[in-house]
C-alpha positions, -999 to 999 in steps of 0.1 A, spaced: 738 -239 -319 720 -227 -288 709 -192 -275 721 -172 -246 700 -192 -221 712 -225 -235 685 -235 -259 692 -255 -287 673 -250 -322 657 -279 -318 645 -276 -287 619 -248 -301 606 -271 -332 581 -273 -343 578 -236 -347 545 -221 -350 535 -210 -387 532 -170 -376 570 -173 -359 583 -193 -392 569 -168 -414 583 -140 -394 620 -153 -392 613 -159 -431 605 -122 -434 632 -107 -414 658 -132 -433 652 -107 -465 659 -78 -442 648 -54 -409 608 -50 -411 580 -30 -386 552 -53 -375 529 -41 -398 552 -45 -430 557 -84 -415 520 -85 -413 511 -74 -449 544 -96 -463 532 -126 -447 496 -123 -462 510 -113 -499 536 -142 -496 509 -169 -486 480 -152 -513 461 -146 -480 460 -178 -468 476 -167 -433 466 -139 -423 481 -127 -386 462 -107 -365 480 -80 -339 479 -104 -308 493 -134 -328 517 -110 -345 529 -91 -315 529 -121 -287 547 -139 -316 574 -108 -316 576 -107 -279 582 -143 -277 607 -140 -304 626 -115 -287 628 -131 -252 641 -162 -268 668 -143 -288 654 -149 -324 651 -114 -335 661 -82 -318 649 -46 -324 670 -25 -347 679 11 -336 684 15 -377 654 39 -390 648 46 -430 642 80 -441 624 99 -413 599 115 -444 591 80 -453 589 63 -414 569 68 -388 590 71 -355 565 50 -333 575 16 -355 596 -4 -339 620 -21 -366 629 -64 -362 659 -81 -375 671 -117 -373 697 -129 -353 722 -153 -362 704 -177 -337 673 -170 -353 685 -177 -385 698 -213 -371 665 -221 -359 647 -212 -391 673 -238 -410 668 -264 -383 627 -259 -387 631 -261 -428 654 -294 -426 626 -304 -400 601 -299 -426 618 -307 -455 622 -344 -437 586 -345 -429 576 -341 -466 601 -362 -478 586 -392 -453 548 -381 -465 558 -384 -502 572 -422 -495 542 -430 -474 516 -412 -498 531 -405 -529 532 -370 -545 502 -356 -561 505 -346 -600 499 -309 -591 524 -309 -563 
């Protein structure tokens, strides 16, 4: 599958950790930038803390590539800040995330064959 400009899912591999984690988060539903940052930190047990430059730089790149899009849907206005921009994953973004997950799975299999699997893994 390819994006609107003809980029295939494999041409983007490997994805940066920030981009992959953003796609994972948006795979669960729409989020605004700060919610993405919080969720990624929680999901990784604080091992990946994305700063605003990396977060919004990644979001802008992902918008340009067609991996995500801005959403016009807003939650309850009493619970939301109107300045927030919400994002959602596109069908192409979902395919790219699936391709990256498959690439990583194959890499882990190769590493297991070469080095074995530690008992705690």
